[in-house]
N, C-alpha and C positions, 0 to 999 in steps of 0.2 A: 548604501547606506543605511543605515540602523533608523529606526522610525523610534526603536524603543531597546534604548541600550543598557541601561537597567535587566529590562529584559531577559536579552541576551548573552549579561554576562551573569545574573543571575541561570540562568536556562546549564551553560558552562560550570557554573562551582556547581548543579548537584551530578553531573554528569562528574566531575574528577570528584567530588565526594566518592560518588554507588563502584568506583574503580573501585575503592580500598575492599567492597565484598563481592564485587561481580570482577572482574578487571578487565577493563574496556577493549581486547582480544576478543573476546568472547562474545562482550554487548553486538559486538560487530560480526562475527560469525552467526549470531543467532540471527539476525536480519539478513546471510544469504543461504537459502535454499541449496540444498548439493543437488544436481540433478544427474542425468547419468550422459553430459556429453554431445547426445546426440544433435541437440537443440541450435543452432545459427544464435549466438547472441559477442554481442557487444558491453563489456562493463563500464559504466562511470558512474563515479558518481560525484554529487554534488552537494550543495550544503547539505540540504537535509534529507538529501534518501538517498540511498542505492539502487542502481537498476540496468537490468540488465534487456538492453532495447535489442531487436532483430531488426534487421532490414530486409528478408524476405519477408516477410510481414507489415513490418511499417510499426509493428508493434511496442510496443513493454512484455519481458514476459513471465515477469514479476519486477516487484515494485519495492523493498526494505527498507523499514526506516527504526529508532525509539523515540516514539514520543514524551517526553517528561513533564510531568506538571508547569516547570515555570515558561514550558513553550506553549502552555493551550493560553495561558492570558496574555499573547503578543499582542500586539495594537497597527499590526502592520496593513495597509486598506491594500486588498485586492489590486492585482491589475486588470488582471482579463487582457491581455494583452498575451495573444496564443504568437507563439515562434518556436522557429524548428531550436533544436539543440547544438549549440556550435560544439561540440565533441562526437561529433555522429559521423559518422566515415559510412559512407552512401549511401542511398536513397531515403527519404520522409516520405511524412504529408505536409499540407499544407492547408492554410486554409479555404485556399480554394478545392479539398476532396472532398469537404465538409462540410461545405453548402450545396444548400437545399435537396441535403441528401436523405433528413428525416432523424439522423443521430445527434445525439447531442455530443459536444468535446468532454467524455465524462474525464477527469480525472483519477487518476489511480491513487496519487497520492492525492489527499487533496487540499487545496488552498492552503485554507480554514488552518493546517496541521502543520504551517511555519510563515505564523505571520509572527515567530519571533525575530525575524529574519529581512529584512529586503534585499537578500542576495535571493533568501532559502524560498522567501514568494514570488523573485522574478523568476527561480529557477521553476516553480511547479510547474507554468506552465508555457513548461520546453514539448514540442507536442512527443517527444520521446515521454512519457509523464502523460501521453493521452490516450485513449482509445475510443471507439462509435461506440456511443452508452443508448440503450431504449434512451426518453427522454424520462417514461415515468419511471424508469429505473433510479437516473446517474439525478434526480430530482426529488424522491422516493423513496423506495426503501433503502437501497447504496444510501444517501445523503443524510439519512433515519443511523444507520450504524456505522458514518462518520461523528457525527454528535455523539453514540454512546459510547464510540470509541476512545472518547474525549474525554466524558465523565471520564469513564473507567482506569483511565490516566492518571487524572489528579487525586482520583482514590486510592493507585494505589503506587503513586510516586512517581513511574514509571511503567511504560508494556515496551514492547517490539509487536510492529503494522509487518504485514508482506502480502501483497495482493496482485490479484493481474488476471490478466485473459486466459477461459478459457475456447481453442477453437475445431471445428470442424476439420475434418480430411482436406474437403475442398471449401475452406471457407469464399460465404460468399464477399465481392470487397467492393469501393466506393471507392470513384473520380478516381481521377487520370494517371494517382499512383498506384494505384489499386490496395490502396489500406482496405486490411483483411477486417473485417466483421464479426466481432466474438460470437461463438454458442454460446457461452457462458461466464462468471465470471463470481474470482475466489479472495475470502479476505480469511489469515489464522492473523491471531491473535495469545499474545504469550507475556504475563503476567508472573516477570520472573521474579518481582520481590514480596508477592503475596506470599501468605505464611497460611496450606502451605501453596506451594509453586500449583496455577494453571490455566488451562490453552479451553485454546472452543477456535473454531473453523465457519468458516459461513459458505451457501452457493445458493446463487440469483442466476436465474433464464436471465440470455439480453429479453426483455418483455417486460410489461409494467411489474410493480412489487409492492404492494400495497398495503398486504398480509400482516401481522406480529413478526416486530421479529424476530420473537425466537420461534420462526415458521419455520429459518431458512437456514436454521444454527447445526452445526452438525461437529462429527469430535474433527482433531485433526486427525488421523487417519484416515477419515473420508475425501480430505484435500489431500490426500494425497494418492490415494490411489485415482480422484480425477485426477486428477497433475503431471501425474510421474515425476512428482517432488519431493524429495525426504525435508523435513523441514525441522530443525530445532535440532539438528546434529547433533552440532557443538556439548550440549550439553548430555549427565552419563545413563549412560540406557535407560537402568528405572526408571531414572526420574522421568526422561523421552515419554517412554516407552506407559509412565503411567497419567500423562500429563495430554497426553492422545489420544490414547484412547478411552479418555472421561468426557460424555459427555453432563454437564450441570449446569443450566441458564440464568438458575438462581442464585446460584453460588456468584455471577457477577451483580455487582451492585446499579441497581435498577434508576 
């Protein structure tokens, strides 16, 4: 059930209008990084995001979605009910795995980006969208970036976000289900309707993140090297090269 049906309709209308200038299929492709095909994954599409789920690590490989201006204005309240993703095939994390682990259940696609729909909010609490995060990352630097991204969606009408964990070769695990603990986290953001189009990346250690946000900003090329993924490959090569190699934090609205 939608708490704010008007907001949902406006979000859908915004997507429809933009489809005239940026094909809806292209928007979906921009949310999906290209990988080398060696990582185990199950692609699952939910109301508010697409996730590449890894049953070996019990984590998402990546989560991608478009966030529109209208979607930031939703009024759906948080459920705070972490549950299994019914579409996941194979092992998955549980609440017990995180209990007394010292790690937060950190959203990759934040719940606050899904407040435009009751279904989207509920699905944001699926464990396929959750990773063990240091509390002072989840509640500080990562949270600050999530809030800033919503500001950018408002300023630019819509943005594309892809986020996920980066694991060591032999990661630490927590709980009976041996949920992998990420070494780092990444987020890349594309503003496809800005003039000129721009993109930015962020890398965080899974540790306290209390420095100014610009400290963690990097080029998208840098995130590609750290993850082995190719982001925004659906863009023309000349545009992709320009936006992914540029880092100018000042261009992003404060």
